[in-house]
C-alpha positions in Angstrom: 64.1 123.8 201.8 65.7 121.4 199.4 66.4 122.5 195.8 66.1 120.0 192.9 68.3 120.5 189.9 67.7 118.7 186.6 69.2 118.5 183.2 67.2 119.9 180.3 64.7 117.3 179.0 64.8 115.1 182.0 61.9 114.1 184.2 62.4 114.5 187.9 60.5 113.8 191.1 59.6 116.9 193.1 57.8 117.0 196.5 54.4 118.6 196.4 54.0 121.5 198.9 52.3 120.4 202.1 50.8 117.1 200.9 53.8 114.8 201.5 53.0 113.3 198.0 55.3 113.5 195.1 54.6 114.4 191.6 56.4 113.9 188.3 57.5 117.1 186.6 58.0 116.6 182.9 59.3 119.7 181.2 57.7 120.7 178.0 60.2 119.5 175.4 60.3 118.8 171.7 63.7 117.1 171.9 62.7 113.5 171.3 60.2 110.8 171.9 59.5 107.3 170.7 56.4 105.9 169.1 56.1 102.1 169.0 53.5 100.5 166.7 52.7 97.0 167.7 51.6 95.1 164.5 50.4 91.6 163.7 51.7 89.4 160.8 49.6 91.3 158.3 51.0 94.7 159.6 47.7 95.7 161.2 48.4 98.0 164.2 46.7 96.8 167.4 48.5 99.0 170.0 50.5 102.3 170.1 52.9 103.2 172.8 54.8 106.5 173.4 57.9 107.2 175.4 59.4 110.6 176.3 62.3 111.1 178.7 61.2 109.8 182.0 57.7 108.6 181.0 56.0 105.9 178.9 52.4 105.3 178.1 50.1 103.2 175.9 48.4 106.0 173.9 46.2 103.7 171.8 45.3 100.7 174.0 42.0 99.8 172.3 40.9 99.4 168.6 39.0 102.7 168.6 42.0 104.5 170.0 44.2 102.9 167.3 41.8 103.9 164.6 41.8 107.5 165.9 45.6 107.5 166.1 46.1 106.2 162.5 44.8 109.2 160.5 46.8 108.0 157.6 48.8 104.7 157.7 50.4 102.4 155.1 53.0 99.8 155.8 53.9 97.1 153.2 56.9 95.6 155.1 59.5 97.8 153.6 58.1 101.4 153.7 56.1 103.1 156.4 53.8 106.1 155.8 52.1 107.6 158.9 50.3 110.8 159.6 48.9 111.4 163.1 48.2 114.4 165.3 46.6 114.3 168.7 47.0 113.9 172.4 46.2 111.3 175.1 45.8 111.6 178.9 47.8 108.9 180.6 46.4 108.0 184.0 48.9 106.3 186.3 47.1 106.7 189.7 48.0 103.1 190.5 51.7 104.2 190.7 50.9 107.4 192.6 51.8 109.5 189.5 49.5 112.3 188.3 47.9 112.2 184.9 50.1 113.4 182.1 48.9 114.6 178.7 51.1 113.5 175.8 50.8 115.1 172.4 52.2 114.3 169.0 52.3 115.6 165.5 53.8 112.9 163.2 54.2 112.8 159.4 56.7 110.2 158.2 57.4 108.4 155.0 60.5 106.2 155.5 62.0 102.8 154.7 61.9 100.0 157.3 64.5 97.3 157.6 64.0 93.9 159.3 66.1 93.5 162.4 68.5 90.5 162.2 
């Protein structure tokens, strides 16, 4: 029997018992994650992506999902105010990865700087 070790907050591949398939084990963690808002020139959000250690997913791929995600949103080019709480089931069967549920609870009010 092979033991798998991992650092805290890291995703690792573990063999499933008996099936020969592998599954992604993502430890429950509140260490960090990244939310990416894709906006157009008028700062309208048209897609939202989330990344946590070892896993990334588009959590708002369609306009209705974006509307649900943006419970409170204001961005004027220099300041971002965002409130959002929810979860999304990411299906990656095409990559032989089991569904993962990603959750978030966001409340931010911060300055934004243009990248040079």
